[in-house]
All heavy atoms as TSV, in Angstrom:
chain	resi	resn	atom	element	x	y	z
A	1	PRO	N	N	-48.865	-88.833	-71.557
A	1	PRO	CA	C	-49.490	-87.637	-72.096
A	1	PRO	C	C	-48.538	-86.782	-72.892
A	1	PRO	O	O	-48.938	-86.166	-73.902
A	1	PRO	CB	C	-49.989	-86.938	-70.864
A	1	PRO	CG	C	-50.138	-87.988	-69.834
A	1	PRO	CD	C	-49.086	-89.008	-70.176
A	2	ALA	N	N	-47.292	-86.680	-72.498
A	2	ALA	CA	C	-46.332	-85.819	-73.185
A	2	ALA	C	C	-46.057	-86.329	-74.603
A	2	ALA	O	O	-45.960	-85.559	-75.573
A	2	ALA	CB	C	-45.020	-85.732	-72.411
A	3	LYS	N	N	-45.963	-87.670	-74.774
A	3	LYS	CA	C	-45.738	-88.212	-76.092
A	3	LYS	C	C	-46.954	-87.986	-76.995
A	3	LYS	O	O	-46.808	-87.728	-78.182
A	3	LYS	CB	C	-45.423	-89.713	-76.039
A	3	LYS	CG	C	-44.047	-89.989	-75.441
A	3	LYS	CD	C	-43.778	-91.470	-75.433
A	3	LYS	CE	C	-42.393	-91.758	-74.903
A	3	LYS	NZ	N	-42.045	-93.167	-74.907
A	4	TRP	N	N	-48.130	-88.107	-76.416
A	4	TRP	CA	C	-49.385	-87.872	-77.163
A	4	TRP	C	C	-49.459	-86.440	-77.637
A	4	TRP	O	O	-49.799	-86.155	-78.798
A	4	TRP	CB	C	-50.570	-88.264	-76.331
A	4	TRP	CG	C	-51.889	-88.116	-77.010
A	4	TRP	CD1	C	-52.310	-88.798	-78.113
A	4	TRP	CD2	C	-52.968	-87.246	-76.627
A	4	TRP	NE1	N	-53.606	-88.395	-78.444
A	4	TRP	CE2	C	-53.994	-87.425	-77.542
A	4	TRP	CE3	C	-53.109	-86.326	-75.634
A	4	TRP	CZ2	C	-55.183	-86.739	-77.474
A	4	TRP	CZ3	C	-54.297	-85.635	-75.538
A	4	TRP	CH2	C	-55.323	-85.832	-76.453
A	5	VAL	N	N	-49.140	-85.496	-76.765
A	5	VAL	CA	C	-49.160	-84.062	-77.139
A	5	VAL	C	C	-48.093	-83.817	-78.198
A	5	VAL	O	O	-48.372	-83.054	-79.162
A	5	VAL	CB	C	-48.948	-83.193	-75.872
A	5	VAL	CG1	C	-48.656	-81.757	-76.267
A	5	VAL	CG2	C	-50.165	-83.267	-74.980
A	6	ALA	N	N	-46.929	-84.393	-78.081
A	6	ALA	CA	C	-45.911	-84.229	-79.083
A	6	ALA	C	C	-46.365	-84.708	-80.458
A	6	ALA	O	O	-46.163	-84.073	-81.487
A	6	ALA	CB	C	-44.634	-84.945	-78.679
A	7	LYS	N	N	-47.077	-85.846	-80.481
A	7	LYS	CA	C	-47.576	-86.377	-81.720
A	7	LYS	C	C	-48.686	-85.456	-82.297
A	7	LYS	O	O	-48.701	-85.210	-83.489
A	7	LYS	CB	C	-48.142	-87.809	-81.503
A	7	LYS	CG	C	-48.564	-88.491	-82.755
A	7	LYS	CD	C	-47.364	-88.761	-83.653
A	7	LYS	CE	C	-47.753	-89.595	-84.836
A	7	LYS	NZ	N	-46.640	-89.878	-85.739
A	8	LEU	N	N	-49.553	-84.957	-81.436
A	8	LEU	CA	C	-50.576	-84.020	-81.929
A	8	LEU	C	C	-49.945	-82.778	-82.534
A	8	LEU	O	O	-50.412	-82.309	-83.584
A	8	LEU	CB	C	-51.462	-83.594	-80.747
A	8	LEU	CG	C	-52.501	-84.597	-80.267
A	8	LEU	CD1	C	-53.188	-84.042	-79.020
A	8	LEU	CD2	C	-53.527	-84.902	-81.324
A	9	ARG	N	N	-48.909	-82.280	-81.899
A	9	ARG	CA	C	-48.218	-81.107	-82.466
A	9	ARG	C	C	-47.540	-81.412	-83.799
A	9	ARG	O	O	-47.502	-80.606	-84.701
A	9	ARG	CB	C	-47.179	-80.584	-81.453
A	9	ARG	CG	C	-47.820	-79.967	-80.246
A	9	ARG	CD	C	-46.808	-79.547	-79.221
A	9	ARG	NE	N	-47.471	-78.904	-78.094
A	9	ARG	CZ	C	-46.862	-78.725	-76.893
A	9	ARG	NH1	N	-45.662	-79.179	-76.698
A	9	ARG	NH2	N	-47.549	-78.128	-75.933
A	10	GLU	N	N	-47.022	-82.624	-83.897
A	10	GLU	CA	C	-46.345	-83.074	-85.110
A	10	GLU	C	C	-47.293	-83.187	-86.309
A	10	GLU	O	O	-46.950	-82.803	-87.419
A	10	GLU	CB	C	-45.648	-84.393	-84.842
A	10	GLU	CG	C	-44.945	-84.995	-86.037
A	10	GLU	CD	C	-44.391	-86.400	-85.721
A	10	GLU	OE1	O	-43.942	-86.592	-84.577
A	10	GLU	OE2	O	-44.424	-87.237	-86.621
A	11	VAL	N	N	-48.475	-83.732	-86.047
A	11	VAL	CA	C	-49.403	-84.004	-87.161
A	11	VAL	C	C	-50.447	-82.875	-87.351
A	11	VAL	O	O	-51.389	-83.049	-88.112
A	11	VAL	CB	C	-50.118	-85.358	-86.971
A	11	VAL	CG1	C	-49.115	-86.485	-86.955
A	11	VAL	CG2	C	-51.000	-85.365	-85.731
A	12	SER	N	N	-50.257	-81.780	-86.671
A	12	SER	CA	C	-51.194	-80.679	-86.773
A	12	SER	C	C	-51.318	-80.263	-88.222
A	12	SER	O	O	-50.336	-80.094	-88.953
A	12	SER	CB	C	-50.710	-79.499	-85.927
A	12	SER	OG	O	-51.540	-78.390	-86.153
A	13	THR	N	N	-52.561	-80.087	-88.670
A	13	THR	CA	C	-52.806	-79.703	-90.072
A	13	THR	C	C	-52.759	-78.195	-90.270
A	13	THR	O	O	-52.861	-77.728	-91.379
A	13	THR	CB	C	-54.165	-80.224	-90.525
A	13	THR	OG1	O	-55.196	-79.675	-89.649
A	13	THR	CG2	C	-54.239	-81.738	-90.501
A	14	SER	N	N	-52.604	-77.434	-89.216
A	14	SER	CA	C	-52.593	-75.980	-89.290
A	14	SER	C	C	-51.262	-75.564	-89.937
A	14	SER	O	O	-50.177	-76.063	-89.618
A	14	SER	CB	C	-52.714	-75.385	-87.910
A	14	SER	OG	O	-52.562	-73.992	-87.937
A	15	ALA	N	N	-51.331	-74.629	-90.881
A	15	ALA	CA	C	-50.123	-74.100	-91.514
A	15	ALA	C	C	-49.259	-73.376	-90.486
A	15	ALA	O	O	-48.019	-73.428	-90.549
A	15	ALA	CB	C	-50.497	-73.154	-92.648
A	16	ASN	N	N	-49.891	-72.764	-89.510
A	16	ASN	CA	C	-49.156	-72.040	-88.473
A	16	ASN	C	C	-49.552	-72.663	-87.148
A	16	ASN	O	O	-50.685	-72.514	-86.693
A	16	ASN	CB	C	-49.509	-70.570	-88.515
A	16	ASN	CG	C	-48.764	-69.768	-87.476
A	16	ASN	OD1	O	-47.963	-70.305	-86.686
A	16	ASN	ND2	N	-48.987	-68.460	-87.455
A	17	SER	N	N	-48.638	-73.340	-86.509
A	17	SER	CA	C	-48.982	-74.072	-85.253
A	17	SER	C	C	-49.451	-73.139	-84.156
A	17	SER	O	O	-50.068	-73.545	-83.222
A	17	SER	CB	C	-47.815	-74.907	-84.790
A	17	SER	OG	O	-46.700	-74.064	-84.513
A	18	ALA	N	N	-49.118	-71.820	-84.268
A	18	ALA	CA	C	-49.559	-70.874	-83.244
A	18	ALA	C	C	-51.071	-70.665	-83.344
A	18	ALA	O	O	-51.688	-70.220	-82.355
A	18	ALA	CB	C	-48.828	-69.546	-83.422
A	19	GLU	N	N	-51.673	-70.963	-84.447
A	19	GLU	CA	C	-53.123	-70.789	-84.603
A	19	GLU	C	C	-53.893	-71.858	-83.832
A	19	GLU	O	O	-55.016	-71.601	-83.395
A	19	GLU	CB	C	-53.515	-70.902	-86.076
A	19	GLU	CG	C	-53.044	-69.736	-86.924
A	19	GLU	CD	C	-53.380	-69.964	-88.395
A	19	GLU	OE1	O	-54.163	-70.867	-88.713
A	19	GLU	OE2	O	-52.832	-69.213	-89.205
A	20	ARG	N	N	-53.340	-73.044	-83.676
A	20	ARG	CA	C	-53.996	-74.146	-82.998
A	20	ARG	C	C	-53.040	-74.797	-82.033
A	20	ARG	O	O	-52.590	-75.922	-82.198
A	20	ARG	CB	C	-54.493	-75.164	-84.010
A	20	ARG	CG	C	-55.532	-74.524	-84.962
A	20	ARG	CD	C	-56.095	-75.544	-85.841
A	20	ARG	NE	N	-56.868	-76.466	-84.974
A	20	ARG	CZ	C	-57.682	-77.389	-85.436
A	20	ARG	NH1	N	-57.814	-77.528	-86.703
A	20	ARG	NH2	N	-58.297	-78.172	-84.632
A	21	PRO	N	N	-52.694	-74.089	-80.933
A	21	PRO	CA	C	-51.750	-74.662	-79.988
A	21	PRO	C	C	-52.333	-75.835	-79.233
A	21	PRO	O	O	-53.531	-75.958	-79.064
A	21	PRO	CB	C	-51.448	-73.490	-79.053
A	21	PRO	CG	C	-52.704	-72.661	-79.121
A	21	PRO	CD	C	-53.211	-72.792	-80.527
A	22	VAL	N	N	-51.458	-76.721	-78.808
A	22	VAL	CA	C	-51.827	-77.865	-77.964
A	22	VAL	C	C	-51.195	-77.635	-76.582
A	22	VAL	O	O	-50.015	-77.491	-76.479
A	22	VAL	CB	C	-51.329	-79.189	-78.568
A	22	VAL	CG1	C	-51.673	-80.353	-77.692
A	22	VAL	CG2	C	-51.917	-79.373	-79.975
A	23	LEU	N	N	-52.054	-77.620	-75.571
A	23	LEU	CA	C	-51.587	-77.359	-74.224
A	23	LEU	C	C	-51.363	-78.620	-73.450
A	23	LEU	O	O	-52.182	-79.518	-73.452
A	23	LEU	CB	C	-52.651	-76.485	-73.477
A	23	LEU	CG	C	-52.361	-76.194	-72.004
A	23	LEU	CD1	C	-51.161	-75.270	-71.860
A	23	LEU	CD2	C	-53.583	-75.568	-71.381
A	24	LEU	N	N	-50.199	-78.718	-72.788
A	24	LEU	CA	C	-49.929	-79.794	-71.860
A	24	LEU	C	C	-49.624	-79.183	-70.519
A	24	LEU	O	O	-48.658	-78.421	-70.381
A	24	LEU	CB	C	-48.728	-80.642	-72.335
A	24	LEU	CG	C	-48.264	-81.682	-71.307
A	24	LEU	CD1	C	-49.324	-82.757	-71.050
A	24	LEU	CD2	C	-46.964	-82.344	-71.799
A	25	ARG	N	N	-50.455	-79.440	-69.560
A	25	ARG	CA	C	-50.248	-78.899	-68.233
A	25	ARG	C	C	-50.052	-80.062	-67.246
A	25	ARG	O	O	-50.906	-80.906	-67.119
A	25	ARG	CB	C	-51.477	-78.096	-67.805
A	25	ARG	CG	C	-51.295	-77.479	-66.435
A	25	ARG	CD	C	-52.420	-76.537	-66.080
A	25	ARG	NE	N	-52.165	-75.942	-64.787
A	25	ARG	CZ	C	-53.101	-75.723	-63.899
A	25	ARG	NH1	N	-54.353	-76.012	-64.162
A	25	ARG	NH2	N	-52.815	-75.176	-62.752
A	26	CYS	N	N	-48.935	-80.067	-66.569
A	26	CYS	CA	C	-48.609	-81.097	-65.624
A	26	CYS	C	C	-48.781	-80.542	-64.219
A	26	CYS	O	O	-48.131	-79.575	-63.862
A	26	CYS	CB	C	-47.173	-81.589	-65.785
A	26	CYS	SG	S	-46.868	-82.362	-67.386
A	27	GLU	N	N	-49.649	-81.186	-63.475
A	27	GLU	CA	C	-49.868	-80.787	-62.070
A	27	GLU	C	C	-49.090	-81.771	-61.194
A	27	GLU	O	O	-49.546	-82.881	-60.970
A	27	GLU	CB	C	-51.368	-80.788	-61.764
A	27	GLU	CG	C	-51.713	-80.287	-60.410
A	27	GLU	CD	C	-51.358	-78.829	-60.197
A	27	GLU	OE1	O	-51.786	-77.982	-61.022
A	27	GLU	OE2	O	-50.633	-78.542	-59.248
A	28	MET	N	N	-47.960	-81.302	-60.732
A	28	MET	CA	C	-47.049	-82.212	-60.007
A	28	MET	C	C	-47.557	-82.538	-58.606
A	28	MET	O	O	-47.171	-83.570	-58.039
A	28	MET	CB	C	-45.649	-81.597	-59.949
A	28	MET	CG	C	-45.044	-81.323	-61.318
A	28	MET	SD	S	-45.017	-82.775	-62.390
A	28	MET	CE	C	-43.717	-83.708	-61.656
A	29	SER	N	N	-48.383	-81.696	-58.035
A	29	SER	CA	C	-48.864	-81.990	-56.664
A	29	SER	C	C	-50.164	-82.783	-56.677
A	29	SER	O	O	-50.715	-83.095	-55.619
A	29	SER	CB	C	-49.077	-80.682	-55.909
A	29	SER	OG	O	-50.091	-79.901	-56.528
A	30	ALA	N	N	-50.672	-83.137	-57.840
A	30	ALA	CA	C	-51.904	-83.880	-57.949
A	30	ALA	C	C	-51.616	-85.371	-57.876
A	30	ALA	O	O	-50.482	-85.792	-57.773
A	30	ALA	CB	C	-52.627	-83.562	-59.242
A	31	GLY	N	N	-52.660	-86.139	-57.934
A	31	GLY	CA	C	-52.472	-87.597	-57.929
A	31	GLY	C	C	-52.926	-88.188	-56.613
A	31	GLY	O	O	-53.700	-87.586	-55.856
A	32	HIS	N	N	-52.415	-89.368	-56.308
A	32	HIS	CA	C	-52.846	-90.090	-55.137
A	32	HIS	C	C	-52.515	-89.340	-53.829
A	32	HIS	O	O	-53.234	-89.405	-52.865
A	32	HIS	CB	C	-52.220	-91.478	-55.100
A	32	HIS	CG	C	-52.693	-92.332	-56.213
A	32	HIS	ND1	N	-53.955	-92.852	-56.232
A	32	HIS	CD2	C	-52.111	-92.719	-57.365
A	32	HIS	CE1	C	-54.117	-93.574	-57.342
A	32	HIS	NE2	N	-53.002	-93.485	-58.061
A	33	GLY	N	N	-51.396	-88.607	-53.823
A	33	GLY	CA	C	-51.017	-87.928	-52.591
A	33	GLY	C	C	-51.291	-86.454	-52.647
A	33	GLY	O	O	-50.979	-85.724	-51.711
A	34	GLY	N	N	-51.876	-85.959	-53.722
A	34	GLY	CA	C	-52.115	-84.517	-53.869
A	34	GLY	C	C	-53.376	-84.040	-53.192
A	34	GLY	O	O	-54.163	-84.824	-52.654
A	35	VAL	N	N	-53.537	-82.768	-53.240
A	35	VAL	CA	C	-54.721	-82.120	-52.656
A	35	VAL	C	C	-55.896	-82.293	-53.578
A	35	VAL	O	O	-55.757	-82.519	-54.742
A	35	VAL	CB	C	-54.468	-80.608	-52.396
A	35	VAL	CG1	C	-53.381	-80.436	-51.400
A	35	VAL	CG2	C	-54.178	-79.907	-53.649
A	36	SER	N	N	-57.062	-82.280	-52.990
A	36	SER	CA	C	-58.273	-82.353	-53.801
A	36	SER	C	C	-59.333	-81.490	-53.156
A	36	SER	O	O	-59.179	-81.024	-52.034
A	36	SER	CB	C	-58.769	-83.795	-53.879
A	36	SER	OG	O	-59.124	-84.286	-52.625
A	37	GLY	N	N	-60.401	-81.283	-53.859
A	37	GLY	CA	C	-61.497	-80.492	-53.312
A	37	GLY	C	C	-62.086	-79.577	-54.357
A	37	GLY	O	O	-61.555	-79.409	-55.460
A	38	ARG	N	N	-63.190	-78.994	-53.998
A	38	ARG	CA	C	-63.927	-78.182	-54.961
A	38	ARG	C	C	-63.163	-76.930	-55.389
A	38	ARG	O	O	-63.270	-76.504	-56.521
A	38	ARG	CB	C	-65.273	-77.837	-54.380
A	38	ARG	CG	C	-65.246	-76.905	-53.244
A	38	ARG	CD	C	-66.602	-76.509	-52.771
A	38	ARG	NE	N	-66.475	-75.853	-51.492
A	38	ARG	CZ	C	-67.463	-75.575	-50.720
A	38	ARG	NH1	N	-68.646	-75.881	-51.064
A	38	ARG	NH2	N	-67.228	-74.954	-49.589
A	39	TYR	N	N	-62.380	-76.321	-54.476
A	39	TYR	CA	C	-61.634	-75.110	-54.851
A	39	TYR	C	C	-60.588	-75.390	-55.874
A	39	TYR	O	O	-60.365	-74.593	-56.774
A	39	TYR	CB	C	-61.072	-74.443	-53.608
A	39	TYR	CG	C	-62.111	-74.002	-52.639
A	39	TYR	CD1	C	-62.203	-74.540	-51.384
A	39	TYR	CD2	C	-63.031	-73.018	-53.007
A	39	TYR	CE1	C	-63.194	-74.163	-50.479
A	39	TYR	CE2	C	-64.020	-72.593	-52.134
A	39	TYR	CZ	C	-64.104	-73.184	-50.860
A	39	TYR	OH	O	-65.088	-72.794	-50.019
A	40	GLU	N	N	-59.958	-76.516	-55.788
A	40	GLU	CA	C	-58.948	-76.891	-56.818
A	40	GLU	C	C	-59.623	-77.134	-58.155
A	40	GLU	O	O	-59.091	-76.788	-59.186
A	40	GLU	CB	C	-58.176	-78.123	-56.359
A	40	GLU	CG	C	-57.097	-77.850	-55.376
A	40	GLU	CD	C	-56.065	-76.851	-55.882
A	40	GLU	OE1	O	-55.586	-76.945	-57.028
A	40	GLU	OE2	O	-55.742	-75.905	-55.103
A	41	ARG	N	N	-60.803	-77.726	-58.139
A	41	ARG	CA	C	-61.535	-77.953	-59.393
A	41	ARG	C	C	-61.959	-76.611	-60.017
A	41	ARG	O	O	-61.848	-76.442	-61.204
A	41	ARG	CB	C	-62.759	-78.804	-59.140
A	41	ARG	CG	C	-63.543	-79.128	-60.365
A	41	ARG	CD	C	-62.735	-79.974	-61.365
A	41	ARG	NE	N	-63.379	-79.954	-62.647
A	41	ARG	CZ	C	-62.760	-79.882	-63.794
A	41	ARG	NH1	N	-61.445	-79.859	-63.835
A	41	ARG	NH2	N	-63.415	-79.832	-64.925
A	42	TRP	N	N	-62.380	-75.690	-59.182
A	42	TRP	CA	C	-62.744	-74.360	-59.691
A	42	TRP	C	C	-61.514	-73.666	-60.291
A	42	TRP	O	O	-61.626	-72.999	-61.323
A	42	TRP	CB	C	-63.343	-73.497	-58.581
A	42	TRP	CG	C	-64.678	-73.957	-58.118
A	42	TRP	CD1	C	-65.507	-74.878	-58.690
A	42	TRP	CD2	C	-65.345	-73.529	-56.958
A	42	TRP	NE1	N	-66.652	-75.051	-57.949
A	42	TRP	CE2	C	-66.594	-74.226	-56.873
A	42	TRP	CE3	C	-65.036	-72.644	-55.912
A	42	TRP	CZ2	C	-67.471	-74.032	-55.827
A	42	TRP	CZ3	C	-65.943	-72.456	-54.880
A	42	TRP	CH2	C	-67.136	-73.141	-54.866
A	43	ARG	N	N	-60.405	-73.825	-59.636
A	43	ARG	CA	C	-59.186	-73.199	-60.090
A	43	ARG	C	C	-58.791	-73.770	-61.453
A	43	ARG	O	O	-58.403	-73.071	-62.359
A	43	ARG	CB	C	-58.072	-73.464	-59.081
A	43	ARG	CG	C	-56.783	-72.826	-59.375
A	43	ARG	CD	C	-55.827	-73.227	-58.263
A	43	ARG	NE	N	-54.607	-72.490	-58.338
A	43	ARG	CZ	C	-53.752	-72.404	-57.375
A	43	ARG	NH1	N	-53.983	-73.014	-56.235
A	43	ARG	NH2	N	-52.666	-71.725	-57.518
A	44	GLN	N	N	-58.883	-75.090	-61.616
A	44	GLN	CA	C	-58.599	-75.766	-62.863
A	44	GLN	C	C	-59.553	-75.280	-63.976
A	44	GLN	O	O	-59.140	-74.993	-65.081
A	44	GLN	CB	C	-58.674	-77.257	-62.719
A	44	GLN	CG	C	-58.490	-78.049	-63.999
A	44	GLN	CD	C	-57.109	-77.903	-64.607
A	44	GLN	OE1	O	-56.125	-77.654	-63.917
A	44	GLN	NE2	N	-57.022	-78.029	-65.925
A	45	THR	N	N	-60.818	-75.200	-63.663
A	45	THR	CA	C	-61.805	-74.726	-64.656
A	45	THR	C	C	-61.506	-73.295	-65.059
A	45	THR	O	O	-61.555	-72.948	-66.275
A	45	THR	CB	C	-63.227	-74.826	-64.089
A	45	THR	OG1	O	-63.478	-76.195	-63.756
A	45	THR	CG2	C	-64.261	-74.359	-65.074
A	46	ALA	N	N	-61.162	-72.444	-64.122
A	46	ALA	CA	C	-60.797	-71.045	-64.442
A	46	ALA	C	C	-59.578	-71.010	-65.358
A	46	ALA	O	O	-59.552	-70.240	-66.317
A	46	ALA	CB	C	-60.549	-70.262	-63.175
A	47	PHE	N	N	-58.593	-71.858	-65.094
A	47	PHE	CA	C	-57.402	-71.897	-65.929
A	47	PHE	C	C	-57.767	-72.308	-67.351
A	47	PHE	O	O	-57.338	-71.703	-68.327
A	47	PHE	CB	C	-56.381	-72.908	-65.346
A	47	PHE	CG	C	-55.196	-73.116	-66.241
A	47	PHE	CD1	C	-54.120	-72.256	-66.175
A	47	PHE	CD2	C	-55.142	-74.149	-67.159
A	47	PHE	CE1	C	-53.010	-72.435	-66.976
A	47	PHE	CE2	C	-54.079	-74.334	-67.969
A	47	PHE	CZ	C	-52.971	-73.444	-67.911
A	48	GLU	N	N	-58.626	-73.331	-67.482
A	48	GLU	CA	C	-59.020	-73.774	-68.816
A	48	GLU	C	C	-59.804	-72.709	-69.581
A	48	GLU	O	O	-59.571	-72.502	-70.764
A	48	GLU	CB	C	-59.888	-75.044	-68.678
A	48	GLU	CG	C	-59.086	-76.235	-68.206
A	48	GLU	CD	C	-59.962	-77.417	-67.811
A	48	GLU	OE1	O	-61.181	-77.340	-67.990
A	48	GLU	OE2	O	-59.411	-78.427	-67.321
A	49	TYR	N	N	-60.706	-72.000	-68.904
A	49	TYR	CA	C	-61.437	-70.915	-69.548
A	49	TYR	C	C	-60.507	-69.814	-69.984
A	49	TYR	O	O	-60.620	-69.280	-71.072
A	49	TYR	CB	C	-62.526	-70.402	-68.622
A	49	TYR	CG	C	-63.727	-71.243	-68.500
A	49	TYR	CD1	C	-64.532	-71.170	-67.343
A	49	TYR	CD2	C	-64.133	-72.162	-69.468
A	49	TYR	CE1	C	-65.672	-71.968	-67.194
A	49	TYR	CE2	C	-65.229	-72.957	-69.335
A	49	TYR	CZ	C	-66.017	-72.861	-68.208
A	49	TYR	OH	O	-67.113	-73.634	-68.069
A	50	ALA	N	N	-59.568	-69.410	-69.119
A	50	ALA	CA	C	-58.672	-68.336	-69.432
A	50	ALA	C	C	-57.806	-68.730	-70.633
A	50	ALA	O	O	-57.553	-67.888	-71.523
A	50	ALA	CB	C	-57.780	-68.048	-68.214
A	51	TRP	N	N	-57.309	-69.967	-70.690
A	51	TRP	CA	C	-56.498	-70.387	-71.810
A	51	TRP	C	C	-57.327	-70.400	-73.099
A	51	TRP	O	O	-56.855	-69.969	-74.157
A	51	TRP	CB	C	-55.942	-71.808	-71.541
A	51	TRP	CG	C	-54.988	-72.227	-72.619
A	51	TRP	CD1	C	-53.693	-71.912	-72.743
A	51	TRP	CD2	C	-55.279	-73.127	-73.705
A	51	TRP	NE1	N	-53.150	-72.521	-73.868
A	51	TRP	CE2	C	-54.119	-73.241	-74.459
A	51	TRP	CE3	C	-56.423	-73.777	-74.126
A	51	TRP	CZ2	C	-54.075	-74.030	-75.620
A	51	TRP	CZ3	C	-56.384	-74.550	-75.256
A	51	TRP	CH2	C	-55.201	-74.681	-75.983
A	52	THR	N	N	-58.566	-70.835	-73.008
A	52	THR	CA	C	-59.422	-70.868	-74.182
A	52	THR	C	C	-59.702	-69.464	-74.713
A	52	THR	O	O	-59.604	-69.223	-75.906
A	52	THR	CB	C	-60.744	-71.574	-73.863
A	52	THR	OG1	O	-60.475	-72.912	-73.401
A	52	THR	CG2	C	-61.678	-71.624	-75.058
A	53	VAL	N	N	-60.006	-68.557	-73.816
A	53	VAL	CA	C	-60.273	-67.177	-74.234
A	53	VAL	C	C	-59.011	-66.559	-74.836
A	53	VAL	O	O	-59.091	-65.883	-75.898
A	53	VAL	CB	C	-60.766	-66.342	-73.013
A	53	VAL	CG1	C	-60.772	-64.843	-73.334
A	53	VAL	CG2	C	-62.155	-66.801	-72.606
A	54	ARG	N	N	-57.882	-66.764	-74.220
A	54	ARG	CA	C	-56.637	-66.189	-74.741
A	54	ARG	C	C	-56.310	-66.788	-76.104
A	54	ARG	O	O	-55.893	-66.098	-77.032
A	54	ARG	CB	C	-55.508	-66.436	-73.763
A	54	ARG	CG	C	-54.235	-65.797	-74.198
A	54	ARG	CD	C	-53.114	-66.042	-73.226
A	54	ARG	NE	N	-51.889	-65.510	-73.741
A	54	ARG	CZ	C	-51.208	-64.517	-73.163
A	54	ARG	NH1	N	-51.627	-64.039	-72.020
A	54	ARG	NH2	N	-50.107	-64.118	-73.668
A	55	THR	N	N	-56.458	-68.071	-76.246
A	55	THR	CA	C	-56.169	-68.745	-77.504
A	55	THR	C	C	-57.096	-68.287	-78.619
A	55	THR	O	O	-56.683	-68.165	-79.776
A	55	THR	CB	C	-56.286	-70.269	-77.353
A	55	THR	OG1	O	-55.371	-70.695	-76.295
A	55	THR	CG2	C	-55.916	-71.019	-78.614
A	56	ALA	N	N	-58.333	-67.983	-78.263
A	56	ALA	CA	C	-59.307	-67.501	-79.249
A	56	ALA	C	C	-59.034	-66.043	-79.649
A	56	ALA	O	O	-59.645	-65.538	-80.539
A	56	ALA	CB	C	-60.733	-67.630	-78.667
A	57	GLY	N	N	-58.153	-65.381	-78.954
A	57	GLY	CA	C	-57.770	-64.025	-79.288
A	57	GLY	C	C	-58.619	-62.964	-78.606
A	57	GLY	O	O	-58.536	-61.789	-78.954
A	58	ALA	N	N	-59.402	-63.342	-77.645
A	58	ALA	CA	C	-60.283	-62.358	-76.969
A	58	ALA	C	C	-59.633	-61.803	-75.718
A	58	ALA	O	O	-60.209	-60.957	-75.075
A	58	ALA	CB	C	-61.597	-63.034	-76.611
A	59	GLY	N	N	-58.451	-62.306	-75.319
A	59	GLY	CA	C	-57.886	-61.852	-74.046
A	59	GLY	C	C	-56.610	-61.137	-74.143
A	59	GLY	O	O	-55.714	-61.032	-74.675
């Protein structure tokens, strides 16, 4: 995923990369041994919404 994000940032057509940022979030405690459950999913969804609102300039 990190290489893919780096490539996306490299080929971005935006004149100013701050206008169209690419987010890479690594959850180190996730995976086969990580926690799971509905509260974690809600937390992730809230994070995504907050990032989207902030990136859109509304936050």
